[in-house]
Backbone of each chain as ProteinMPNN parsed JSONL, in Angstrom:
{"seq_chain_A": "MAQHDIEVTISKTGEVKVHIKGVKGKACMEYAKWLTNAIGVVKDQKLTSEYYEPETKARIKLQQELGTGDE", "coords_chain_A": {"N_chain_A": [[44.225, 22.235, 29.066], [45.659, 23.253, 26.027], [45.75, 25.992, 23.776], [46.205, 25.849, 20.402], [47.109, 27.758, 17.743], [47.035, 28.414, 14.269], [48.042, 30.537, 11.751], [47.571, 30.976, 8.397], [48.807, 32.172, 5.38], [48.131, 32.289, 2.056], [49.747, 33.203, -0.679], [49.211, 35.129, -3.721], [50.758, 33.889, -5.574], [50.872, 31.346, -4.678], [52.597, 30.746, -2.66], [53.147, 29.716, 0.675], [52.622, 31.025, 3.813], [53.178, 30.318, 7.098], [52.146, 30.779, 10.344], [52.739, 29.757, 13.432], [51.184, 29.608, 16.487], [51.116, 29.857, 20.069], [52.326, 27.533, 20.828], [54.686, 26.19, 22.783], [58.291, 26.191, 23.033], [60.276, 23.627, 21.39], [58.222, 22.174, 20.423], [56.632, 23.464, 18.594], [57.973, 23.091, 16.291], [57.237, 20.63, 15.455], [54.772, 20.977, 14.281], [55.603, 22.614, 12.216], [57.235, 20.879, 10.771], [55.427, 18.908, 10.0], [53.61, 20.365, 8.358], [55.356, 21.197, 6.386], [56.102, 18.766, 5.209], [53.662, 18.157, 4.079], [53.081, 20.209, 2.275], [55.284, 21.495, 0.867], [58.517, 22.847, 0.253], [60.791, 24.387, 2.582], [61.209, 27.802, 2.435], [61.906, 29.942, 3.91], [62.502, 30.623, 7.376], [61.543, 31.681, 10.611], [62.319, 31.974, 13.994], [60.519, 32.675, 16.885], [60.047, 34.431, 20.057], [58.626, 32.626, 21.719], [59.509, 30.167, 21.031], [61.771, 29.754, 22.495], [60.912, 29.352, 25.029], [60.369, 27.204, 27.921], [59.731, 23.894, 26.965], [56.984, 21.592, 27.02], [55.623, 18.364, 27.9], [54.151, 18.14, 25.759], [55.359, 18.114, 23.27], [56.295, 15.53, 22.632], [53.922, 14.178, 22.513], [52.734, 15.469, 20.375], [54.49, 14.783, 18.328], [53.932, 12.074, 18.04], [51.291, 12.188, 17.267], [51.273, 13.695, 14.898], [52.956, 12.303, 13.364], [55.66, 12.95, 13.02], [58.058, 12.122, 14.061], [61.584, 11.912, 15.035], [63.78, 11.197, 12.356]], "CA_chain_A": [[44.134, 22.266, 27.599], [46.389, 24.367, 25.412], [45.174, 26.448, 22.509], [47.195, 25.958, 19.326], [46.566, 28.516, 16.611], [47.883, 28.55, 13.079], [47.591, 31.496, 10.741], [48.166, 30.615, 7.102], [48.535, 33.111, 4.284], [48.513, 31.717, 0.764], [49.894, 34.365, -1.558], [48.674, 35.029, -5.074], [51.611, 32.978, -6.343], [50.788, 30.015, -4.09], [53.533, 30.595, -1.545], [52.367, 29.543, 1.909], [53.265, 31.53, 5.026], [52.516, 29.685, 8.234], [52.525, 31.351, 11.636], [52.257, 28.841, 14.466], [51.102, 30.383, 17.738], [50.631, 29.204, 21.283], [53.025, 26.261, 21.057], [55.955, 26.574, 23.401], [59.491, 25.394, 22.809], [60.486, 22.969, 20.094], [56.993, 21.5, 19.983], [56.085, 24.152, 17.406], [58.673, 22.558, 15.123], [56.508, 19.446, 14.982], [53.784, 21.493, 13.33], [56.338, 23.114, 11.042], [57.696, 19.705, 10.015], [54.233, 18.262, 9.431], [53.095, 21.168, 7.243], [56.362, 21.178, 5.313], [55.943, 17.474, 4.52], [52.397, 18.139, 3.341], [52.904, 21.266, 1.269], [56.399, 21.772, -0.044], [59.845, 23.016, 0.827], [60.936, 25.616, 3.371], [61.93, 28.874, 1.752], [62.429, 30.811, 4.971], [61.944, 30.283, 8.687], [61.943, 32.572, 11.705], [61.902, 31.514, 15.317], [60.151, 33.824, 17.709], [60.394, 34.288, 21.477], [57.98, 31.48, 22.347], [60.309, 28.978, 20.733], [62.805, 29.608, 23.518], [60.309, 29.08, 26.333], [60.48, 25.782, 28.236], [58.696, 23.084, 26.329], [56.32, 20.654, 27.912], [55.529, 17.015, 27.348], [53.309, 18.228, 24.558], [56.116, 17.861, 22.051], [56.319, 14.091, 22.349], [52.561, 13.812, 22.117], [52.526, 16.0, 19.031], [55.288, 13.959, 17.403], [53.185, 10.833, 17.794], [50.035, 12.499, 16.594], [51.498, 14.226, 13.55], [53.84, 11.392, 12.637], [56.864, 13.685, 12.623], [59.148, 11.693, 14.933], [62.931, 12.031, 14.453], [64.068, 10.137, 11.379]], "C_chain_A": [[44.892, 23.478, 27.062], [45.765, 24.702, 24.063], [46.299, 26.591, 21.483], [46.543, 26.647, 18.141], [47.558, 28.516, 15.456], [47.24, 29.57, 12.153], [48.325, 31.182, 9.447], [47.801, 31.695, 6.09], [49.052, 32.479, 2.993], [48.554, 32.865, -0.235], [49.294, 34.092, -2.928], [49.484, 34.033, -5.912], [51.633, 31.568, -5.75], [51.752, 29.762, -2.95], [52.736, 30.585, -0.236], [53.171, 30.033, 3.114], [52.485, 30.993, 6.214], [53.037, 30.302, 9.524], [51.9, 30.473, 12.721], [52.31, 29.574, 15.804], [50.656, 29.511, 18.904], [51.304, 27.878, 21.594], [54.426, 26.588, 21.568], [57.095, 25.63, 23.006], [59.535, 24.742, 21.44], [59.249, 22.244, 19.591], [56.419, 22.158, 18.735], [56.751, 23.634, 16.145], [57.992, 21.307, 14.581], [55.43, 19.861, 13.987], [54.474, 21.949, 12.039], [56.756, 21.95, 10.143], [56.525, 19.035, 9.291], [53.714, 19.042, 8.22], [54.075, 21.21, 6.074], [56.234, 19.888, 4.515], [54.709, 17.481, 3.625], [52.384, 19.092, 2.153], [54.101, 21.433, 0.33], [57.729, 21.875, 0.656], [59.926, 24.36, 1.557], [61.779, 26.623, 2.587], [62.586, 29.79, 2.785], [61.787, 30.406, 6.3], [62.455, 31.248, 9.738], [61.45, 31.981, 13.006], [61.596, 32.741, 16.162], [60.333, 33.484, 19.186], [59.827, 33.019, 22.118], [58.757, 30.178, 22.123], [61.301, 28.698, 21.859], [62.23, 29.397, 24.927], [60.377, 27.581, 26.614], [59.35, 24.983, 27.601], [58.114, 22.09, 27.338], [56.329, 19.274, 27.27], [54.748, 17.005, 26.033], [54.062, 17.859, 23.292], [56.08, 16.385, 21.653], [54.947, 13.634, 21.87], [52.276, 14.267, 20.681], [53.269, 15.184, 17.982], [54.514, 12.709, 17.025], [51.948, 11.096, 16.945], [50.229, 12.912, 15.145], [52.395, 13.321, 12.713], [55.116, 12.062, 12.182], [58.064, 13.304, 13.479], [60.49, 11.777, 14.243], [63.204, 10.852, 13.539], [65.51, 9.727, 11.48]], "O_chain_A": [[44.771, 24.585, 27.586], [45.319, 23.827, 23.321], [47.233, 27.368, 21.683], [45.543, 26.17, 17.604], [48.769, 28.609, 15.657], [46.058, 29.479, 11.818], [49.554, 31.131, 9.415], [46.639, 32.08, 5.962], [50.238, 32.179, 2.856], [47.519, 33.428, -0.591], [48.919, 32.963, -3.246], [48.96, 33.416, -6.839], [52.332, 30.692, -6.259], [51.733, 28.693, -2.34], [51.782, 31.344, -0.066], [54.255, 29.525, 3.401], [51.274, 31.193, 6.317], [54.245, 30.337, 9.757], [50.682, 30.456, 12.898], [53.354, 30.093, 16.199], [49.909, 28.549, 18.73], [50.899, 27.176, 22.521], [55.238, 27.186, 20.862], [56.89, 24.457, 22.695], [58.934, 25.214, 20.476], [59.228, 21.754, 18.462], [55.792, 21.492, 17.911], [56.181, 23.717, 15.057], [58.143, 20.961, 13.409], [55.203, 19.187, 12.982], [53.994, 21.701, 10.932], [56.646, 22.024, 8.919], [56.63, 18.652, 8.126], [53.415, 18.454, 7.18], [53.667, 21.253, 4.913], [56.255, 19.911, 3.284], [54.71, 16.887, 2.547], [51.747, 18.812, 1.138], [53.924, 21.504, -0.886], [58.037, 21.085, 1.549], [59.241, 25.323, 1.213], [62.891, 26.333, 2.145], [63.668, 30.334, 2.563], [60.662, 29.908, 6.329], [63.636, 31.594, 9.764], [60.305, 31.541, 13.109], [62.338, 33.723, 16.144], [60.729, 32.369, 19.522], [60.478, 32.407, 22.965], [58.674, 29.233, 22.908], [61.627, 27.545, 22.139], [62.98, 29.278, 25.897], [60.436, 26.773, 25.686], [58.177, 25.348, 27.689], [58.713, 21.809, 28.375], [56.959, 19.053, 26.236], [54.699, 16.007, 25.314], [53.469, 17.347, 22.342], [55.863, 16.045, 20.49], [54.824, 12.821, 20.954], [51.665, 13.548, 19.891], [52.754, 14.926, 16.894], [54.445, 12.33, 15.856], [51.613, 10.334, 16.038], [49.451, 12.531, 14.27], [52.574, 13.538, 11.515], [55.61, 11.786, 11.089], [59.0, 14.094, 13.608], [60.561, 11.723, 13.015], [62.92, 9.698, 13.861], [65.955, 8.847, 10.743]]}, "seq_chain_B": "MSTIIILSPILYPAIIGGWPVITAAVTAAAVGLGLNVKEKVHEENKVEVAGAVEVEVDVNNSEVLTDNVVSGKELVLTSEEGIVIRVTRNERGQCKVCAYGKGFSKTELKARAEEFTQKLVQCFSYNRTVTELKNKEFQMINEEVMEDGSIRLHVRRWVD", "coords_chain_B": {"N_chain_B": [[53.949, 34.175, 20.277], [55.609, 31.882, 18.147], [56.746, 30.313, 15.846], [57.519, 31.119, 12.434], [57.019, 30.029, 9.208], [57.902, 29.936, 5.769], [56.673, 28.499, 2.92], [57.361, 26.939, -0.174], [55.192, 25.642, -2.484], [55.028, 22.226, -3.584], [54.029, 20.488, -6.34], [53.279, 17.516, -6.223], [51.423, 15.452, -7.397], [51.153, 12.691, -7.758], [51.998, 11.512, -5.45], [50.172, 12.367, -3.655], [47.588, 11.756, -4.454], [47.27, 11.656, -7.207], [46.458, 12.529, -10.673], [43.793, 13.562, -10.354], [44.053, 15.359, -8.217], [45.398, 17.521, -9.278], [43.513, 18.137, -11.198], [41.392, 19.019, -9.6], [42.485, 21.373, -8.549], [42.898, 22.798, -10.907], [40.281, 23.118, -11.798], [39.212, 24.673, -9.721], [40.802, 26.952, -9.986], [40.018, 27.751, -12.517], [37.336, 28.419, -12.112], [37.703, 30.543, -10.353], [38.799, 32.424, -12.058], [36.882, 32.843, -13.892], [36.699, 31.076, -16.046], [35.655, 28.528, -18.349], [35.471, 25.062, -17.856], [36.043, 23.219, -20.427], [36.358, 20.657, -21.636], [37.633, 17.361, -21.126], [40.196, 15.839, -22.492], [42.154, 13.568, -24.523], [45.518, 14.098, -25.575], [45.948, 13.53, -28.262], [43.611, 14.205, -29.448], [43.592, 16.898, -29.758], [42.443, 19.956, -31.013], [43.422, 21.774, -33.752], [43.66, 25.215, -34.315], [43.42, 27.279, -37.01], [45.778, 29.792, -37.639], [46.005, 30.537, -35.017], [47.72, 31.895, -32.217], [50.183, 30.631, -29.986], [51.261, 30.05, -26.658], [53.451, 28.772, -24.107], [53.689, 27.851, -20.686], [55.645, 26.801, -17.98], [54.799, 24.971, -15.029], [56.186, 25.522, -12.041], [58.033, 23.257, -9.913], [56.45, 20.924, -10.331], [56.782, 18.306, -11.016], [55.669, 15.151, -11.86], [55.357, 11.943, -10.508], [55.859, 9.342, -12.667], [54.593, 6.853, -12.576], [51.932, 6.81, -11.624], [50.37, 8.396, -13.231], [48.346, 8.954, -15.982], [49.466, 8.992, -19.255], [49.297, 11.753, -21.527], [46.981, 12.975, -20.689], [44.837, 15.8, -20.431], [43.503, 19.048, -19.601], [41.049, 21.236, -20.769], [40.366, 24.634, -20.974], [38.188, 27.405, -21.426], [37.897, 30.859, -22.267], [35.587, 33.641, -22.238], [36.317, 35.532, -24.13], [37.576, 34.078, -26.033], [40.037, 32.827, -25.613], [41.906, 29.889, -25.291], [42.871, 27.656, -22.847], [45.134, 25.174, -22.109], [45.861, 22.55, -19.927], [48.399, 20.454, -19.335], [50.764, 17.728, -19.302], [54.273, 17.317, -19.627], [56.772, 15.155, -21.164], [58.447, 14.662, -19.039], [56.808, 14.668, -16.966], [56.119, 17.047, -15.907], [53.858, 19.694, -15.146], [52.237, 21.651, -17.6], [51.139, 24.772, -18.843], [49.262, 25.96, -21.426], [48.427, 28.547, -23.569], [46.249, 29.579, -26.114], [44.92, 31.298, -28.993], [42.976, 33.023, -31.426], [43.758, 36.178, -32.83], [45.059, 37.304, -30.679], [47.959, 38.673, -29.086], [51.288, 37.336, -28.503], [52.241, 38.258, -26.101], [49.915, 38.943, -24.7], [48.716, 36.445, -24.485], [50.651, 35.085, -23.036], [50.553, 36.47, -20.65], [47.994, 35.768, -19.769], [48.294, 33.009, -19.511], [50.213, 32.909, -17.502], [48.872, 34.171, -15.432], [46.838, 32.316, -15.008], [48.384, 30.111, -14.253], [49.498, 30.949, -11.822], [47.165, 31.143, -10.298], [46.366, 28.507, -10.337], [48.423, 27.253, -8.852], [48.036, 28.545, -6.432], [45.459, 27.634, -5.759], [45.985, 24.917, -5.558], [47.758, 24.917, -3.363], [46.021, 25.912, -1.41], [43.958, 23.921, -1.321], [45.462, 21.729, -0.495], [46.51, 22.597, 1.981], [44.195, 23.14, 3.531], [42.968, 20.624, 3.552], [44.888, 19.086, 4.96], [44.912, 20.416, 7.441], [42.282, 20.029, 8.307], [42.268, 17.278, 8.525], [43.761, 16.965, 10.808], [42.083, 17.853, 12.667], [41.775, 20.622, 13.073], [39.972, 23.593, 13.661], [38.247, 25.872, 11.608], [38.638, 29.209, 12.11], [38.628, 31.664, 10.909], [38.398, 32.842, 7.548], [39.581, 34.566, 4.834], [39.665, 36.481, 1.792], [42.186, 38.525, 0.769], [42.878, 41.973, -0.192], [45.046, 41.987, -1.926], [44.787, 39.615, -3.211], [45.661, 37.388, -1.891], [45.033, 34.564, 0.293], [43.804, 34.289, 3.507], [43.96, 32.254, 6.311], [42.72, 31.252, 9.474], [43.199, 28.977, 11.906], [42.343, 26.684, 14.575], [43.041, 24.536, 17.36], [42.464, 22.48, 20.243], [44.612, 21.177, 22.656], [45.466, 18.499, 24.821]], "CA_chain_B": [[54.663, 33.917, 19.028], [56.542, 30.766, 18.218], [57.575, 30.22, 14.638], [56.917, 31.483, 11.148], [57.726, 29.4, 8.082], [57.396, 30.244, 4.431], [56.822, 27.273, 2.137], [57.071, 26.931, -1.615], [54.48, 24.377, -2.713], [55.481, 21.275, -4.606], [52.856, 19.79, -6.865], [53.573, 16.104, -6.454], [50.102, 14.836, -7.298], [51.167, 11.234, -7.701], [52.184, 11.127, -4.062], [49.044, 12.763, -2.817], [46.261, 11.521, -5.005], [47.252, 11.519, -8.657], [45.984, 13.6, -11.547], [42.605, 14.234, -9.823], [44.43, 16.471, -7.337], [45.666, 18.643, -10.187], [42.224, 18.473, -11.816], [40.621, 19.806, -8.624], [43.081, 22.713, -8.482], [42.643, 23.444, -12.204], [38.867, 23.49, -11.819], [39.038, 25.792, -8.784], [41.439, 28.128, -10.596], [39.167, 28.15, -13.653], [36.163, 29.091, -11.541], [38.185, 31.814, -9.802], [39.12, 33.369, -13.133], [35.743, 32.924, -14.804], [36.905, 30.246, -17.239], [34.836, 27.313, -18.403], [36.189, 23.814, -18.11], [35.314, 22.809, -21.627], [36.341, 19.214, -21.81], [38.831, 16.644, -20.701], [40.458, 14.998, -23.664], [43.523, 13.113, -24.685], [46.281, 15.029, -26.402], [45.846, 13.233, -29.689], [42.373, 14.798, -29.961], [43.703, 18.355, -29.748], [41.944, 20.591, -32.232], [44.27, 22.878, -34.201], [42.905, 26.363, -34.83], [44.259, 27.949, -38.002], [46.127, 31.186, -37.347], [46.035, 30.816, -33.575], [49.032, 32.05, -31.588], [50.227, 29.722, -28.831], [52.402, 30.192, -25.738], [53.489, 27.722, -23.085], [54.298, 28.245, -19.417], [55.853, 25.66, -17.081], [54.398, 25.129, -13.63], [57.366, 25.139, -11.255], [57.899, 22.223, -8.876], [55.247, 20.132, -10.584], [57.119, 17.019, -11.591], [54.758, 14.101, -11.424], [55.952, 10.614, -10.616], [55.177, 8.849, -13.86], [53.879, 5.588, -12.363], [50.507, 6.927, -11.317], [49.69, 9.383, -14.054], [48.094, 8.494, -17.341], [50.1, 9.858, -20.233], [48.457, 12.412, -22.523], [45.771, 13.613, -20.145], [44.876, 17.249, -20.385], [42.256, 19.75, -19.33], [40.893, 22.377, -21.672], [39.542, 25.697, -20.407], [37.945, 28.462, -22.413], [37.405, 32.135, -21.743], [34.543, 34.211, -23.093], [36.873, 36.277, -25.266], [38.097, 33.156, -27.041], [41.34, 32.227, -25.304], [41.822, 28.511, -24.832], [44.008, 27.288, -21.987], [45.259, 23.725, -21.943], [46.773, 22.122, -18.861], [48.837, 19.11, -19.695], [52.069, 17.445, -18.711], [55.235, 16.933, -20.652], [57.318, 13.792, -21.029], [59.096, 14.516, -17.723], [55.766, 14.649, -15.949], [55.887, 18.389, -15.385], [52.645, 20.355, -15.64], [52.437, 22.777, -18.513], [49.934, 25.529, -19.169], [49.422, 26.476, -22.776], [47.298, 29.412, -23.952], [46.236, 29.944, -27.527], [43.699, 31.949, -29.452], [43.09, 33.85, -32.623], [43.601, 37.616, -32.621], [45.752, 37.737, -29.466], [49.416, 38.693, -29.22], [51.976, 36.387, -27.614], [52.335, 38.894, -24.778], [48.599, 38.806, -24.055], [48.496, 35.031, -24.148], [51.588, 34.719, -21.967], [50.023, 37.056, -19.409], [46.852, 34.951, -19.338], [48.809, 31.703, -19.072], [50.89, 33.1, -16.213], [47.818, 34.462, -14.447], [46.181, 31.049, -14.689], [49.357, 29.26, -13.548], [49.546, 31.431, -10.436], [45.908, 30.775, -9.639], [46.406, 27.047, -10.182], [49.306, 26.914, -7.725], [47.384, 29.03, -5.213], [44.354, 26.71, -5.438], [46.602, 23.669, -5.114], [48.248, 25.152, -1.996], [44.841, 26.058, -0.546], [43.331, 22.601, -1.138], [46.395, 20.885, 0.267], [46.612, 23.109, 3.351], [42.918, 22.963, 4.237], [42.783, 19.182, 3.76], [45.779, 18.641, 6.046], [44.473, 20.999, 8.712], [41.04, 19.357, 8.708], [42.634, 15.912, 8.94], [44.285, 17.023, 12.182], [40.985, 18.384, 13.487], [41.798, 22.062, 13.309], [38.709, 24.26, 13.321], [38.431, 27.135, 10.893], [38.154, 30.363, 12.868], [38.367, 32.739, 9.941], [38.982, 32.669, 6.217], [39.228, 35.731, 4.017], [40.497, 36.809, 0.633], [42.683, 39.873, 0.984], [42.847, 42.85, -1.371], [46.126, 41.641, -2.864], [44.493, 38.312, -3.815], [46.093, 36.278, -1.034], [43.974, 33.965, 1.119], [44.277, 34.171, 4.89], [43.208, 31.297, 7.121], [43.079, 31.179, 10.897], [42.637, 27.727, 12.422], [42.65, 26.467, 15.997], [42.616, 23.291, 18.009], [42.808, 22.388, 21.662], [45.442, 19.987, 22.89], [45.599, 18.18, 26.256]], "C_chain_B": [[55.54, 32.673, 19.168], [57.374, 30.605, 16.957], [56.782, 30.63, 13.401], [57.71, 30.77, 10.064], [57.075, 29.834, 6.774], [57.716, 29.05, 3.542], [56.532, 27.524, 0.662], [56.388, 25.609, -1.909], [55.138, 23.518, -3.77], [54.268, 20.492, -5.05], [53.239, 18.361, -7.225], [52.267, 15.32, -6.402], [50.128, 13.323, -7.202], [51.283, 10.749, -6.267], [50.885, 11.34, -3.29], [47.702, 12.632, -3.508], [46.165, 11.492, -6.513], [46.698, 12.725, -9.391], [44.718, 14.286, -11.017], [42.913, 15.406, -8.896], [44.703, 17.716, -8.175], [44.354, 19.108, -10.816], [41.399, 19.367, -10.883], [41.155, 21.239, -8.553], [42.824, 23.484, -9.772], [41.199, 23.951, -12.241], [38.612, 24.699, -10.903], [39.629, 27.073, -9.366], [40.581, 28.661, -11.733], [37.946, 28.922, -13.155], [36.554, 30.485, -11.035], [38.439, 32.865, -10.87], [38.005, 33.465, -14.172], [35.918, 32.149, -16.093], [35.981, 29.037, -17.184], [35.732, 26.108, -18.609], [35.434, 23.137, -19.245], [35.225, 21.293, -21.749], [37.648, 18.618, -21.311], [39.105, 15.634, -21.806], [41.886, 14.466, -23.635], [44.207, 13.977, -25.721], [46.109, 14.778, -27.898], [44.577, 13.829, -30.324], [42.424, 16.323, -30.042], [43.255, 18.954, -31.095], [42.848, 21.774, -32.578], [43.389, 23.998, -34.75], [43.827, 27.137, -35.769], [44.513, 29.393, -37.59], [46.208, 31.522, -35.87], [47.475, 30.909, -33.076], [49.023, 31.198, -30.323], [51.44, 30.024, -27.965], [52.294, 29.135, -24.644], [54.196, 28.226, -21.841], [54.446, 26.996, -18.558], [55.302, 25.975, -15.698], [55.564, 24.623, -12.787], [57.043, 24.077, -10.214], [56.685, 21.334, -9.092], [55.565, 18.782, -11.207], [56.251, 15.927, -10.991], [55.502, 12.766, -11.523], [55.159, 9.853, -11.667], [54.32, 7.602, -13.627], [52.361, 5.752, -12.283], [49.73, 7.859, -12.236], [49.547, 8.875, -15.486], [48.675, 9.499, -18.325], [49.064, 10.498, -21.162], [47.194, 13.047, -21.982], [45.916, 15.127, -20.158], [43.504, 17.802, -20.046], [42.205, 20.971, -20.225], [39.924, 23.373, -21.05], [39.338, 26.779, -21.455], [37.467, 29.729, -21.71], [36.384, 32.693, -22.723], [35.108, 34.934, -24.306], [37.594, 35.379, -26.275], [39.49, 32.61, -26.799], [41.109, 30.813, -24.776], [43.077, 28.207, -24.014], [44.005, 25.785, -21.808], [46.239, 23.446, -20.814], [47.125, 20.68, -19.159], [50.148, 18.809, -18.98], [53.014, 16.987, -19.806], [55.796, 15.551, -20.354], [58.027, 13.565, -19.7], [58.06, 14.527, -16.598], [55.451, 16.019, -15.395], [54.616, 18.985, -15.995], [53.0, 21.526, -16.546], [51.095, 23.461, -18.744], [50.17, 26.199, -20.519], [48.187, 27.32, -23.124], [47.368, 29.688, -25.444], [44.894, 30.559, -27.903], [43.974, 32.838, -30.637], [42.911, 35.314, -32.248], [44.236, 38.13, -31.336], [47.259, 37.726, -29.707], [50.017, 37.66, -28.268], [52.056, 36.946, -26.197], [51.024, 38.724, -24.012], [48.378, 37.361, -23.595], [49.409, 34.589, -23.011], [51.08, 35.242, -20.622], [48.87, 36.216, -18.879], [47.307, 33.59, -18.819], [49.467, 31.818, -17.7], [49.885, 33.394, -15.099], [47.132, 33.161, -14.016], [47.109, 30.142, -13.875], [49.452, 29.649, -12.078], [48.313, 30.979, -9.669], [45.876, 29.267, -9.375], [47.246, 26.655, -8.97], [48.685, 27.376, -6.408], [46.257, 28.076, -4.79], [44.893, 25.369, -4.942], [47.061, 23.815, -3.654], [47.081, 25.226, -1.016], [44.221, 24.687, -0.256], [44.169, 21.715, -0.233], [46.409, 21.286, 1.747], [45.335, 22.819, 4.127], [42.661, 21.481, 4.517], [43.618, 18.695, 4.937], [45.306, 19.157, 7.406], [43.199, 20.314, 9.217], [41.325, 17.94, 9.192], [43.143, 15.878, 10.379], [43.318, 17.752, 13.106], [41.17, 19.839, 13.929], [40.444, 22.628, 12.901], [39.007, 25.591, 12.644], [37.821, 28.265, 11.713], [37.789, 31.493, 11.905], [39.052, 32.418, 8.61], [38.606, 33.889, 5.398], [40.195, 35.906, 2.858], [40.893, 38.271, 0.779], [42.669, 40.672, -0.324], [43.906, 42.488, -2.404], [45.926, 40.256, -3.495], [44.954, 37.129, -2.985], [44.907, 35.787, -0.195], [44.534, 33.789, 2.529], [43.354, 33.25, 5.676], [43.67, 31.391, 8.567], [42.4, 29.922, 11.444], [43.103, 27.511, 13.865], [42.284, 25.04, 16.398], [43.117, 23.294, 19.444], [43.515, 21.071, 21.896], [45.561, 19.761, 24.392], [46.998, 18.49, 26.77]], "O_chain_B": [[56.144, 32.456, 20.218], [58.596, 30.749, 17.005], [55.559, 30.503, 13.34], [58.934, 30.891, 10.005], [55.868, 30.064, 6.697], [58.87, 28.638, 3.423], [55.585, 28.225, 0.305], [56.946, 24.552, -1.613], [55.728, 24.021, -4.726], [53.563, 19.901, -4.232], [53.49, 18.045, -8.387], [52.033, 14.59, -5.439], [49.22, 12.727, -6.623], [50.736, 9.707, -5.908], [50.554, 10.576, -2.383], [46.764, 13.35, -3.161], [45.072, 11.318, -7.052], [46.497, 13.793, -8.813], [44.571, 15.493, -11.208], [42.122, 16.345, -8.8], [44.291, 18.821, -7.822], [44.108, 20.307, -10.953], [40.79, 20.343, -11.321], [40.383, 22.197, -8.502], [42.561, 24.686, -9.737], [40.937, 25.077, -12.665], [37.889, 25.625, -11.27], [39.035, 28.146, -9.256], [40.432, 29.872, -11.895], [37.578, 29.953, -13.719], [35.844, 31.466, -11.254], [38.309, 34.062, -10.613], [38.174, 34.1, -15.213], [35.351, 32.516, -17.123], [35.581, 28.587, -16.11], [36.642, 26.132, -19.438], [34.357, 22.569, -19.062], [34.147, 20.73, -21.94], [38.637, 19.324, -21.109], [38.335, 14.698, -22.019], [42.706, 14.878, -22.814], [43.57, 14.517, -26.625], [46.124, 15.713, -28.698], [44.469, 13.945, -31.545], [41.422, 16.966, -30.356], [43.657, 18.491, -32.162], [43.013, 22.682, -31.764], [42.486, 23.755, -35.55], [44.893, 27.596, -35.359], [43.587, 30.123, -37.237], [46.455, 32.673, -35.508], [48.334, 30.114, -33.458], [47.99, 31.056, -29.667], [52.535, 30.231, -28.486], [51.206, 28.671, -24.303], [55.19, 28.947, -21.933], [53.502, 26.219, -18.414], [55.339, 27.122, -15.255], [55.891, 23.437, -12.817], [55.926, 24.007, -9.702], [55.968, 21.022, -8.142], [54.71, 18.181, -11.857], [56.123, 15.805, -9.773], [56.192, 12.502, -12.508], [53.938, 9.733, -11.57], [53.409, 7.329, -14.41], [51.608, 4.933, -12.81], [48.538, 8.079, -12.023], [50.511, 8.427, -16.106], [48.412, 10.699, -18.24], [48.079, 9.863, -21.536], [46.409, 13.606, -22.748], [47.0, 15.66, -19.92], [42.485, 17.125, -20.184], [43.209, 21.658, -20.411], [38.815, 23.018, -20.651], [40.22, 27.035, -22.275], [36.745, 29.683, -20.714], [36.321, 32.279, -23.881], [34.49, 34.963, -25.37], [38.156, 35.868, -27.255], [40.071, 31.99, -27.69], [40.242, 30.576, -23.935], [44.198, 28.473, -24.448], [43.002, 25.194, -21.406], [47.317, 24.037, -20.756], [46.26, 19.807, -19.225], [50.58, 19.588, -18.13], [52.607, 16.355, -20.781], [55.361, 14.87, -19.425], [58.197, 12.424, -19.272], [58.405, 14.41, -15.423], [54.608, 16.151, -14.508], [54.332, 18.812, -17.18], [53.937, 22.28, -16.285], [50.055, 22.809, -18.828], [51.156, 26.91, -20.714], [47.052, 26.863, -22.99], [48.436, 29.996, -25.973], [43.883, 30.368, -27.227], [45.084, 33.341, -30.815], [42.035, 35.661, -31.455], [43.985, 39.268, -30.937], [47.774, 36.88, -30.438], [49.351, 37.175, -27.353], [51.954, 36.206, -25.218], [51.026, 38.401, -22.824], [47.921, 37.1, -22.482], [49.005, 33.822, -22.137], [51.161, 34.56, -19.6], [48.777, 35.977, -17.675], [46.786, 33.082, -17.827], [49.306, 30.946, -16.846], [50.033, 32.923, -13.971], [46.879, 32.935, -12.833], [46.675, 29.488, -12.928], [49.483, 28.788, -11.198], [48.407, 30.496, -8.541], [45.418, 28.817, -8.325], [46.831, 25.825, -8.16], [48.791, 26.69, -5.392], [46.12, 27.753, -3.61], [44.335, 24.763, -4.027], [46.789, 22.952, -2.819], [47.146, 24.666, 0.078], [43.987, 24.334, 0.9], [43.659, 21.046, 0.666], [46.33, 20.441, 2.639], [45.385, 22.313, 5.248], [42.19, 21.125, 5.597], [43.122, 17.979, 5.806], [45.302, 18.423, 8.394], [43.06, 20.051, 10.412], [40.708, 17.46, 10.143], [42.974, 14.881, 11.082], [43.692, 18.207, 14.187], [40.765, 20.224, 15.026], [39.848, 22.191, 11.917], [39.899, 26.332, 13.056], [36.618, 28.268, 11.975], [36.779, 32.177, 12.072], [40.123, 31.814, 8.562], [37.423, 34.212, 5.28], [41.367, 35.537, 2.93], [40.036, 39.148, 0.897], [42.476, 40.12, -1.408], [43.698, 42.658, -3.605], [46.792, 39.777, -4.228], [44.672, 35.983, -3.334], [43.92, 36.498, -0.004], [45.604, 33.211, 2.715], [42.137, 33.435, 5.704], [44.853, 31.585, 8.847], [41.173, 29.82, 11.443], [44.106, 28.071, 14.308], [41.36, 24.432, 15.859], [44.055, 24.005, 19.803], [43.101, 20.013, 21.422], [45.736, 20.712, 25.153], [47.282, 18.282, 27.95]]}, "name": "protein", "num_of_chains": 2, "seq": "MAQHDIEVTISKTGEVKVHIKGVKGKACMEYAKWLTNAIGVVKDQKLTSEYYEPETKARIKLQQELGTGDEMSTIIILSPILYPAIIGGWPVITAAVTAAAVGLGLNVKEKVHEENKVEVAGAVEVEVDVNNSEVLTDNVVSGKELVLTSEEGIVIRVTRNERGQCKVCAYGKGFSKTELKARAEEFTQKLVQCFSYNRTVTELKNKEFQMINEEVMEDGSIRLHVRRWVD"}
C-alpha cells in the first residue's frame, strides 16, 4: 500500500495551492489533472525530485480511478 | 516531494451544480464575515434606498452557462452597520457583488464588496476542493485557518 498525501492551501483570495506528496513519477500528474479539472486553471506548476523517480503501475490505475486518461 | 500546482478557481456553477453552488459559497462567506443572509429575491423586487451610495465588483472567472441558471436571481446580505450586499449575475452570466448603504463612502463600500468577493471565492474553492477530495475517499488529516486568513488542508489516502 502506498500513502498518497495532498496538502492544499486556499489563500484569502481563493487561489488554491496543491502539493501532492508520495506519488512517484508521472502518476502525480494524474492527481494534478484531476484537481485542475475540478477547480480551475493552472497558474503555476513545479515538478519536484519525486516526479523523476521511476513510476509504477500505479499511474494506470490512478488514471482509471480519477478519469484522467489521455484525451 | 512530487509536484506543486497553483490553481486559479473558475466559478462555473452551471457545470457543477447550478446556482445552489454559488448560494452555498455566498452563505458560507456571509457567515465568515458576520453578515446576515436577509432574503433571496428576484431583481425586480429590489428595494431602492434614497441617498444610498452603490458600488459594484465583478467576480473574476465566474461566467455561468446560461442554460441552467434562472435569470434575475440574487442573494441579499446585510451587515449590522447597515451595508447591504447583493450577489447577482449580469446578462453575460457573470457573478456581480454590489454593496450599497446610506452614510458610507464609495471607497468604504468598494472595500466591503471586495472583501466579500474574496471570501466568496475562497469559500467556493474550499467547498469544491473538499467535495472532490471526499469523493475520492481522501481522509482529512488536518484542517486549519492560518493567521493570514488562508485555509490549509492535509488529506491522505492509501492506494494498492
